[in-house]
C-alpha positions in Angstrom: -22.4 4.8 -21.0 -18.9 4.1 -22.1 -15.9 6.3 -21.4 -13.3 5.2 -23.9 -10.1 6.9 -22.6 -6.9 5.3 -23.6 -7.3 1.5 -23.5 -4.5 -0.4 -21.9 -4.9 -3.5 -24.0 -7.1 -4.7 -26.9 -10.4 -3.9 -25.2 -12.7 -6.2 -27.2 -11.9 -9.5 -25.8 -10.7 -8.3 -22.5 -13.8 -6.3 -21.9 -16.1 -9.1 -22.9 -14.2 -11.6 -20.5 -14.4 -9.0 -17.7 -18.1 -8.3 -18.2 -18.9 -12.0 -18.2 -17.0 -12.4 -15.0 -18.9 -9.6 -13.4 -22.2 -11.1 -14.6 -21.4 -14.7 -13.7 -20.2 -13.9 -10.2 -23.4 -11.8 -9.5 -21.3 -8.8 -8.6 -23.0 -5.3 -8.6 -19.7 -3.6 -9.3 -16.5 -4.8 -11.0 -13.2 -3.2 -11.6 -9.9 -4.4 -13.4 -6.7 -2.8 -12.3 -3.4 -3.2 -14.3 0.0 -2.6 -13.0 2.0 0.5 -14.2 5.3 -0.3 -16.2 7.3 0.1 -13.0 4.9 -2.3 -11.1 4.5 0.2 -8.2 1.0 1.5 -8.9 -2.3 -0.3 -9.8 -4.2 1.8 -12.4 -8.0 1.4 -12.9 -8.5 0.1 -16.5 -12.1 -1.1 -16.8 -15.1 -0.5 -14.6 -18.6 -1.8 -14.6 -21.7 -1.0 -12.5 -20.6 2.5 -11.3 -19.7 5.8 -13.0 -15.9 6.7 -13.2 -16.5 9.7 -10.9 -17.4 7.4 -8.0 -14.1 5.5 -8.5 -11.7 8.5 -8.5 -10.5 8.1 -4.9 -9.1 4.7 -5.8 -8.4 5.0 -9.6 -4.8 4.7 -8.7 -3.6 2.5 -5.8 0.0 2.0 -4.7 1.0 -1.6 -4.6 2.4 -0.9 -1.1 -0.9 0.5 0.1 -3.0 -1.2 2.7 -5.8 -1.9 0.4 -7.6 -5.1 -0.8 -6.5 -4.9 -4.5 -2.8 -4.0 -3.4 -2.8 -6.9 -0.9 -4.1 -9.3 -3.6 -1.3 -8.4 -6.0 1.4 -8.1 -3.4 0.6 -11.3 -1.6 -0.7 -13.1 -4.7 -3.9 -14.4 -3.0 -7.6 -13.8 -3.0 -8.7 -11.2 -0.4 -12.3 -11.5 0.8 -14.1 -8.7 3.0 -17.5 -9.9 3.9 -19.0 -6.9 5.7 -18.6 -3.2 6.3 -17.4 -4.0 9.9 -14.6 -6.2 8.7 -13.7 -3.6 6.1 -13.3 -1.0 9.1 -11.1 -3.5 10.9 -8.9 -4.7 8.1 -8.8 -1.8 5.7 -9.7 1.5 7.6 -8.5 3.7 4.8 -10.6 1.9 2.2 -13.6 1.9 4.5 -13.4 5.8 4.7 -13.8 5.9 1.0 -16.4 3.1 0.9 -18.6 3.7 3.9 -21.4 1.5 2.7 -22.8 -2.0 3.5 -21.2 -4.2 0.9 -19.0 -7.3 0.4 -15.9 -7.2 -1.6 -13.3 -9.7 -3.2 -10.0 -8.8 -4.8 -7.9 -11.4 -6.7 -4.6 -11.3 -8.5 -4.5 -11.3 -12.3 -1.4 -13.4 -12.9 0.0 -15.4 -15.7 3.6 -15.4 -16.8 4.0 -12.3 -14.6 1.9 -10.1 -12.4 -0.6 -8.0 -14.5 -2.9 -6.5 -11.8 -6.0 -7.3 -9.9 -9.8 -8.0 -10.3 -12.1 -6.3 -7.7 -15.7 -7.3 -7.4 -18.3 -5.8 -5.0 -21.8 -7.2 -4.0 -24.6 -5.8 -2.0 -24.5 -6.6 1.7 -27.5 -8.9 1.3 -25.3 -11.7 -0.1 -23.9 -14.2 2.6 -20.9 -12.8 4.4 -18.7 -15.8 3.2 -17.5 -17.1 0.0 -17.6 -20.8 -1.0 -14.7 -22.7 -2.4 -16.4 -23.0 -5.7 -16.8 -19.2 -5.9 -13.2 -18.7 -5.1 -12.2 -21.1 -7.8 -14.5 -19.4 -10.4 -13.0 -16.0 -9.6 -9.4 -17.2 -9.7 -10.0 -19.2 -12.9 -11.5 -15.9 -14.5 -8.4 -14.0 -13.3 -6.1 -16.5 -15.2 -8.3 -16.1 -18.3 -8.0 -12.3 -18.0 -4.3 -12.6 -17.7 -4.1 -14.8 -20.8 -6.1 -12.2 -22.9 -3.7 -9.4 -21.6 -0.5 -11.6 -22.6 -2.1 -12.2 -26.0 -2.6 -8.5 -26.5 0.9 -7.7 -25.4 2.3 -10.3 -28.0 0.4 -8.2 -30.6 2.2 -5.2 -29.6 -0.4 -3.6 -27.2 0.9 -2.1 -24.0 -0.1 -3.8 -20.7 -1.3 -0.5 -19.1 -2.9 2.6 -20.3 -2.6 6.2 -19.1 -6.1 7.6 -19.6 -9.4 7.4 -17.9 -10.9 3.9 -17.3 -13.3 2.3 -19.7 -16.7 2.2 -18.2 -18.8 -0.7 -19.6 -22.6 -0.5 -19.7 -24.4 -2.8 -17.4 -27.3 -3.6 -19.7 -29.2 -2.5 -22.7 -32.8 -1.2 -23.1 -34.7 -4.1 -24.6 -38.1 -2.6 -24.3 -40.2 -1.8 -27.4 -42.6 1.1 -27.7 -45.7 -0.8 -26.6 -44.5 -1.9 -23.2 -42.7 1.4 -22.8 -46.0 3.4 -23.1 -47.9 0.9 -20.8 -45.2 1.4 -18.2 -45.4 5.2 -18.5 -49.3 5.1 -18.2 -48.9 2.8 -15.1 -46.4 5.2 -13.5 -48.8 8.2 -14.2 -51.6 6.5 -12.3 -49.5 6.1 -9.1 -49.8 8.9 -6.4 -46.9 11.1 -5.9 -44.1 11.1 -8.4 -41.6 8.7 -10.0 -38.4 9.2 -11.7 -35.4 7.2 -12.8 -31.7 7.9 -12.6 -28.8 6.1 -14.5 -25.9 4.8 -12.4 -24.1 8.1 -13.0 -27.0 9.9 -11.2 -28.6 11.6 -14.2 -32.3 11.8 -14.7 -33.4 9.5 -17.5 -37.1 9.6 -16.8 -39.7 11.8 -14.9 -43.4 11.3 -14.5 -45.6 14.4 -14.4 -46.1 13.9 -10.7 -42.4 14.1 -10.2 -42.1 17.3 -12.1 -44.9 18.8 -10.1 -43.2 17.9 -6.8 -39.8 18.9 -7.9 -41.2 22.2 -9.4 -39.2 21.8 -12.8 -40.3 20.7 -16.2 -38.9 17.3 -17.4 -37.0 19.0 -20.3 -35.1 21.1 -17.7 -34.2 18.0 -15.6 -33.5 15.1 -18.2 -29.8 14.3 -18.5 -28.9 16.5 -15.4 -27.7 15.5 -12.0 -30.3 16.3 -9.3 -27.8 18.2 -7.0 -26.8 20.5 -10.0 -30.3 21.2 -11.5 -32.2 21.4 -8.2 -30.4 23.7 -5.9 -32.2 22.6 -2.8 -30.8 19.2 -3.3 -27.2 20.5 -3.6 -26.1 19.1 -0.3 -23.4 16.5 0.3 -25.7 14.3 2.4 -28.3 13.8 -0.4 -25.5 12.9 -2.8 -24.2 10.5 -0.4 -27.7 8.7 -0.3 -27.3 8.3 -4.1 -23.8 6.9 -3.7 -25.0 4.5 -1.0 -27.6 3.1 -3.4 -25.3 2.7 -6.3 -22.5 1.0 -4.3 -24.6 -1.1 -2.0 -27.5 -1.8 -4.4 -29.8 -1.6 -1.4 -32.9 0.6 -1.0 -32.3 4.0 0.5 -34.6 6.7 1.8 -34.3 10.3 2.9 -36.3 13.4 3.5 -35.5 16.8 2.0 -37.1 20.2 2.1 -38.2 22.0 -1.1 -38.3 25.7 -0.3 -40.2 27.3 1.2 -41.4 24.6 3.4 -42.5 21.5 1.6 -40.9 18.3 2.9 -40.6 15.5 0.4 -39.6 11.8 0.9 -37.3 10.2 -1.6 -37.2 6.3 -1.8 -34.4 4.9 -4.1 -34.5 1.4 -5.4 -31.3 0.5 -7.2 -30.3 -2.4 -9.4 -27.6 -2.9 -12.1 -29.3 -0.8 -14.7 -30.1 2.4 -12.6 -32.2 3.7 -9.8 -36.0 3.9 -9.6 -37.1 6.9 -7.4 -40.5 7.3 -5.7 -41.1 10.9 -4.5 -44.1 11.6 -2.1 -45.0 14.5 0.3 -43.7 13.8 3.8 -46.2 11.8 5.7 -48.0 10.3 2.7 -48.1 6.7 2.0 -45.2 5.5 -0.2 -44.4 2.2 -1.8 -42.9 -0.3 0.7 -39.2 0.3 1.2 -36.7 -2.0 2.9 -34.5 0.9 4.1 -35.3 3.3 7.1 -35.9 6.9 6.3 -33.2 9.3 7.1 -33.9 13.0 7.9 -31.2 15.3 7.1 -30.6 19.0 7.5 -29.3 21.7 5.3 -25.5 22.1 4.7 -23.1 24.2 2.7 -23.3 23.1 -1.0 -20.3 20.7 -1.8 -19.6 17.8 -4.0 -19.7 14.6 -1.9 -17.2 12.9 -4.2 -14.6 15.7 -3.5 -15.2 15.4 0.1 -14.7 11.6 0.1 -11.6 12.1 -2.1 -10.1 14.7 0.4 -10.8 12.4 3.3 -9.3 9.5 1.5 -6.1 11.5 0.7 -5.9 13.0 4.3 -6.1 9.4 5.7 -3.3 8.2 3.3 -1.1 11.2 4.3 -1.3 10.0 8.0 0.0 6.6 7.0 3.2 7.6 5.1 6.5 6.8 6.7 9.4 8.1 4.8 10.0 11.1 2.5 9.8 8.8 -0.7 6.5 7.6 0.6 5.2 11.3 0.6 6.5 12.0 -2.8 5.0 8.7 -4.2 1.5 9.5 -2.6 1.4 13.0 -4.0 2.5 11.7 -7.5 0.2 8.6 -7.5 -3.0 10.0 -5.8 -3.0 13.8 -5.3 -1.8 14.7 -8.8 -4.4 12.6 -10.6 -7.1 13.8 -8.3 -6.5 17.4 -9.5 -5.4 16.7 -13.0 -1.9 17.9 -12.6 0.9 16.6 -14.9 3.9 17.8 -13.0 5.2 17.9 -9.4 8.1 19.4 -7.7 8.5 18.9 -4.0 11.2 20.9 -2.2 12.4 21.3 1.4 13.8 24.5 2.9 17.5 23.8 4.0 20.2 26.2 4.7 18.6 29.1 3.0 17.8 27.1 -0.1 14.9 25.0 -1.6 16.3 21.6 -2.2 14.2 19.4 -4.5 13.6 16.0 -3.0 11.1 14.5 -5.4 9.5 15.3 -8.8 7.4 14.0 -11.6 6.8 15.1 -15.2 10.0 17.3 -15.6 13.3 16.5 -17.2 16.5 16.1 -15.1 17.9 19.2 -16.8 14.9 21.3 -15.7 15.2 20.0 -12.1 18.8 20.7 -12.1 18.0 24.3 -13.1 15.4 24.7 -10.4 17.2 22.8 -7.6 19.0 24.7 -4.8 17.3 28.2 -5.5 17.6 30.6 -2.6 14.6 31.1 -0.5 14.3 34.7 -1.6 14.6 33.8 -5.2 12.7 36.1 -7.7 13.1 33.4 -10.4 9.9 31.6 -9.4 7.0 32.2 -7.0 8.3 29.5 -4.7 10.2 31.8 -2.4 7.5 34.4 -2.1 4.9 31.8 -1.4 7.0 30.1 1.3 7.9 33.4 2.9 4.3 34.8 3.0 2.6 31.5 3.6 0.1 32.3 0.8 -0.4 29.8 -2.0 0.2 31.1 -5.5 -2.0 30.1 -8.4 -1.2 30.9 -12.0 -3.8 29.9 -14.6 -1.7 30.4 -17.7 1.9 31.4 -18.8 1.0 35.0 -19.4 -0.2 35.4 -15.8 3.2 34.0 -14.6 5.2 35.9 -17.1 3.9 39.3 -15.9 5.7 38.8 -12.5 8.2 36.0 -13.2 9.2 36.5 -16.8 11.8 33.6 -17.1 9.9 30.9 -15.1 7.5 29.7 -17.9 10.4 29.1 -20.3 12.3 26.9 -17.9 9.6 24.3 -17.3 7.4 24.6 -20.3 4.3 24.1 -18.2 1.1 26.1 -18.7 -0.4 26.5 -15.2 1.0 26.2 -11.7 -0.2 25.9 -8.0 2.5 26.8 -5.6 1.7 25.5 -2.1 3.8 26.5 0.8 4.3 23.8 3.5 4.3 25.5 6.8 4.0 24.0 10.3 3.3 26.4 13.3 4.8 29.3 11.3 7.9 27.2 10.4 8.6 26.7 6.6 9.0 23.1 5.8 9.1 23.3 2.0 6.9 24.0 -0.9 4.9 21.6 -3.2 4.4 22.7 -6.8 1.7 21.2 -9.0 1.8 22.0 -12.8 -0.3 21.5 -15.9 0.4 21.0 -19.5 -2.4 23.3 -20.5 -4.0 26.4 -19.0 -5.9 25.5 -15.9 -8.5 27.6 -14.0 -8.4 27.1 -10.2 -11.9 27.6 -8.8 -12.3 28.8 -5.3 -13.3 25.4 -4.0 -10.2 23.7 -5.7 -8.0 26.4 -4.1 -9.5 25.7 -0.7 -9.0 22.0 -1.0 -5.4 22.4 -2.2 -4.6 24.7 0.6 -5.9 22.3 3.1 -3.9 19.4 1.6 -0.8 21.6 1.9 -1.1 21.7 5.6 -1.5 17.8 5.6 1.4 17.4 3.3 3.6 19.7 5.5 2.8 17.5 8.6 3.5 14.3 6.7 6.6 15.6 5.1 8.1 16.9 8.5 7.4 13.5 10.2 8.9 11.6 7.2 12.1 13.7 7.3 12.5 13.0 11.0 11.9 9.3 10.5 14.4 9.1 7.6 17.0 10.8 9.7 16.5 8.5 12.6 16.2 5.6 10.3 19.6 6.4 8.5 21.5 7.1 11.5 20.2 3.9 13.3 20.9 1.6 10.4 24.4 3.3 9.8 25.2 2.4 13.4 24.0 -1.1 12.9 26.0 -1.6 9.7 29.0 -0.1 11.4 28.9 -2.8 14.1 28.5 -5.6 11.7 31.6 -7.0 9.8 32.0 -5.2 6.5 33.3 -8.4 5.0 34.0 -12.0 6.2 37.6 -13.2 6.2 38.6 -15.7 3.5 39.6 -18.9 5.3 41.1 -21.8 3.5 38.8 -24.8 3.5 35.6 -22.8 4.2 32.9 -21.4 1.9 30.9 -18.7 3.6 27.8 -16.6 2.8 25.8 -14.2 5.2 22.9 -11.9 5.2 21.5 -9.3 7.6 17.9 -7.9 7.0 16.6 -5.1 9.3 13.0 -5.3 10.6 10.3 -4.0 8.2 10.1 -0.3 7.7 8.4 1.4 10.7 10.4 -0.6 13.2 13.7 0.6 14.7 17.0 -1.2 14.4 17.8 -4.5 16.2 20.6 -6.5 17.9 21.2 -9.3 15.5 24.8 -10.0 14.6 27.0 -12.6 13.0 30.8 -13.0 12.7 33.6 -15.3 11.3 36.9 -15.1 13.1 40.2 -16.5 11.9 42.0 -18.3 14.8 45.5 -18.9 13.2 46.1 -21.3 10.4 44.3 -24.3 11.9 41.1 -23.0 13.5 38.3 -20.5 13.0 35.1 -19.6 14.8 31.6 -18.8 13.6 29.3 -16.7 15.8 25.8 -15.5 15.7 23.6 -13.7 18.3 20.6 -11.7 19.0 20.2 -8.8 21.6 16.8 -8.3 23.0 15.1 -5.0 21.6 14.8 -2.9 18.4 16.6 0.2 19.3 19.8 2.0 19.5 20.5 0.5 23.0 20.1 -3.0 21.6 22.5 -2.1 18.7 25.1 -0.7 21.0 24.9 -3.8 23.3 25.3 -6.0 20.1 28.5 -4.1 19.4 29.8 -4.8 22.9 28.8 -8.6 22.8 30.5 -9.0 19.5 33.6 -7.2 20.7 33.5 -9.4 23.9 33.2 -12.6 21.9 35.9 -11.6 19.5 38.4 -10.7 22.3 37.9 -14.1 24.1 38.0 -16.1 20.9 41.3 -14.6 19.7 42.9 -15.8 22.9 42.2 -19.5 21.9 39.5 -19.8 24.5 37.2 -22.9 24.2 33.7 -22.1 23.1 32.0 -22.6 26.5 34.6 -20.3 28.1 34.0 -17.7 25.4 30.4 -17.5 26.3 31.1 -17.6 30.0 33.6 -14.7 29.7 31.0 -12.6 27.6 28.3 -13.4 30.0 30.3 -12.1 33.1 31.0 -8.9 31.0 27.3 -8.4 30.4 26.2 -9.1 34.0 28.9 -6.6 35.2 27.5 -4.0 32.9 24.1 -4.4 34.7 22.0 -3.9 31.6 18.4 -5.0 31.4 18.7 -6.5 27.9 19.3 -10.2 27.4 21.3 -11.8 24.6 21.3 -15.2 22.8 24.4 -16.4 21.3 25.7 -19.4 19.4 29.5 -20.0 19.1 31.1 -22.8 16.9 34.8 -23.4 17.1 36.1 -25.1 14.1 39.3 -27.2 14.5 40.7 -28.0 11.1 43.6 -30.1 12.7 41.4 -32.0 15.0 38.6 -32.4 12.3 35.9 -31.4 14.7 33.4 -28.5 15.4 32.7 -27.8 19.0 29.5 -25.7 19.5 28.0 -23.9 22.6 24.7 -22.1 22.9 23.5 -19.3 25.2 19.7 -19.8 24.6 20.0 -19.5 20.8 18.1 -21.6 18.2 20.2 -24.6 17.2 22.0 -24.5 13.7 20.9 -26.5 10.8 23.3 -29.4 9.9 23.5 -30.9 6.4 25.9 -33.7 5.6 26.7 -35.0 2.1 23.9 -37.4 1.0 21.8 -36.7 4.0 18.8 -34.4 4.7 19.4 -31.3 6.7 18.2 -31.2 10.3 18.3 -29.1 13.3 21.3 -30.0 15.3 20.5 -31.7 18.7 22.3 -29.7 21.3 21.6 -28.6 24.9 21.3 -24.8 25.2 22.7 -22.8 28.1 21.0 -19.7 29.7 20.8 -16.4 27.9 23.8 -14.1 28.4 23.5 -11.4 31.1 21.3 -13.2 33.6 23.5 -15.4 35.9 27.2 -14.5 36.1 28.1 -18.0 37.1 26.1 -19.8 34.3 27.7 -22.8 32.6 27.3 -23.5 28.8 27.3 -27.1 27.7 29.1 -28.1 24.5 28.4 -30.3 21.5 31.0 -31.8 19.2 30.4 -33.0 15.6 33.0 -34.4 13.2 34.4 -32.0 10.5 33.9 -33.9 7.3 34.2 -32.4 3.7 30.9 -31.2 2.4 29.6 -30.5 6.0 27.2 -27.4 5.9 26.0 -25.4 9.0 23.4 -22.7 8.7 23.3 -20.4 11.7 20.2 -17.9 12.0 18.4 -15.8 14.3 14.8 -16.3 15.5 13.5 -13.6 13.1 14.0 -16.2 10.3 11.7 -18.9 12.0 9.2 -16.9 14.0 5.8 -16.9 12.3 2.6 -16.0 14.2 0.5 -19.2 14.9 3.3 -21.5 13.9 5.3 -23.8 16.3 9.2 -23.0 16.3 10.0 -26.6 15.9 7.8 -26.7 12.8 9.4 -23.7 11.4 12.9 -25.1 12.0 12.0 -28.3 10.3 10.5 -26.6 7.4 13.7 -24.4 7.1 15.7 -27.7 7.2 13.6 -29.1 4.3 14.4 -26.0 2.3 18.1 -26.3 3.0 17.9 -30.1 1.9 16.4 -29.0 -1.5 18.6 -26.0 -2.0 21.5 -26.1 -4.5 24.8 -25.5 -2.5 27.0 -24.8 -5.7 26.5 -21.1 -4.9 26.1 -20.3 -1.2 24.9 -16.7 -1.9 22.0 -18.1 -4.0 21.4 -20.7 -1.3 21.1 -17.9 1.4 18.7 -15.9 -0.9 16.6 -19.1 -1.3 16.3 -19.7 2.5 15.4 -16.1 3.0 12.8 -16.1 0.3 11.1 -19.4 1.1 10.9 -18.6 4.8 8.7 -15.6 4.0 11.1 -12.8 5.1 10.6 -11.0 1.8 7.4 -9.5 3.1 6.5 -7.9 6.4 9.0 -8.5 9.2 8.7 -7.8 12.8 12.1 -8.7 13.7 15.6 -8.5 12.3 17.1 -11.6 10.5 20.7 -12.7 10.5 21.8 -15.8 8.5 25.3 -17.2 8.2 26.1 -20.4 6.2 29.4 -22.1 6.2 30.5 -25.2 4.3 33.7 -27.1 4.8 35.3 -28.1 1.5 38.2 -30.2 2.9 41.9 -29.5 3.6 
């Protein structure tokens, strides 16, 4: 079975190498994902060992998603999940779409750049660990796949396709007529019935006993899906048993009732080429089975794949954070799931529909559709939002009868207008559109209507988050210096990085203060907490330090005065601070610390090291605290790096080790461009990924008088 689709690269060599990798690793299912041109989405390109329909919920995976293939690409490492329980702990969303006993590995396909990821799945019968040799073989195969992709790109083939994935056959039929007839005779002698399914679930063989028990002729069943040709098997639980057999490669059994009252036992024995099924009347002796029998009751007919997809999308919607996340999720997962080619997402604001995200439309069309009044008669959007009833239009003529101008504006051929409403309050509207006429069956309308409610909840939460996030960070940025003063004899660079999205703002700050023509001061500090209170206190600390410093106060007295201010305020938040007074005339730097990590010192011709200095107590605890000072000579080429603990705190790593590692990076870094040096320190310290704390970094270098 091969689904050609639109190959992303020259399929011959790549497909052969991919198939060889799957075979050599012993994986039951293999998948190759390639990055989209914007490198934001992983698209399933080649699949082996399972039909494309089973892979629909994860055919497109956002690089930012909490999923094994996304982690493999984003973190450039091999991800191993050895059991179903480990999957549930580490990747709950993936576990909802793959609720079967299996083991999984995902590895990055990387060469001159990131190309995608390789996904391999094994039955749960394999050991729940991976040897070093296995890891090396998989990573080596990924490098080979990357080279083949790069060679294809050099020949002018695009690195990612837009069509359905290619599905490679897992094997070929090598039997001749003689053995085939002997096997058929053997099966006919067995009690009960026997049949075979391919990996897509279609009947490929039925014995006469199976036809008798199922009540249909072989000609009526061959090439069909059991749950479509046998209505009494049209139940999501039965289809799930088939899915479990395909994905876990483990025997599965269940019992079903053929009307009016005959109970049959089904024993499924899967391998890489398909599924052998034994059917016997309930209570009769069957072939030995390794899986326990599961008795299920009737339910409303439904497609199990659609239910898993809906569950997967619902879980994804609960994890989005900001409005752009909602837009990306609808575009990357919901649109492909329903075959839509266009998206317009609008919010209801001040009596108008403001478009906040779109796909598949030109900017000119969006400009024409943006800011329409809620009571517009130009499109069905206003009526759908006012009534709360979704609108489905299968072709332009159906739309034109009520809204004659709408089809001409967008050029689309079918539309679904989904009102987003929470507790009777309109939030906005989601419009999915199609390039060709599209029927909307009742089941699809029901699923889209259900998703609209989930999208509304997610969008409402996202808007509140973005508002809070923007206000909080606007406050933070307002309290930090817009620019640092230019001081003769000093080169300076600084950065502030807020905590990773999902956290609030923090209290990290830095400053450079001009103290006349012969002195300056460098300050860095960290207020406890990640909220508005921390940011507000940070502003007070920075103001207090600045006020004391401009009076020419020595460093220890600057900290002492600021400390008394904080203790008088009676706040429960504590603050660390490091103050360095730079005396150009006296050629010295005087430093005092209030519980802050020591700066890194690099002298010309010497390795960088953490400065050995005694810290005083945190600010805001003891109003009579004293702060010891440390003096170092101010020589040309001296470099000091001040930082907050967010730069060096890593779970499971000692702080001293982190500081020494940062000092090694400063030693190796090129100081000809301090901005580039700061970027290097931030990148090599691991702050480019997930951050649980804010980071402030200030680097100063004395160039001489």
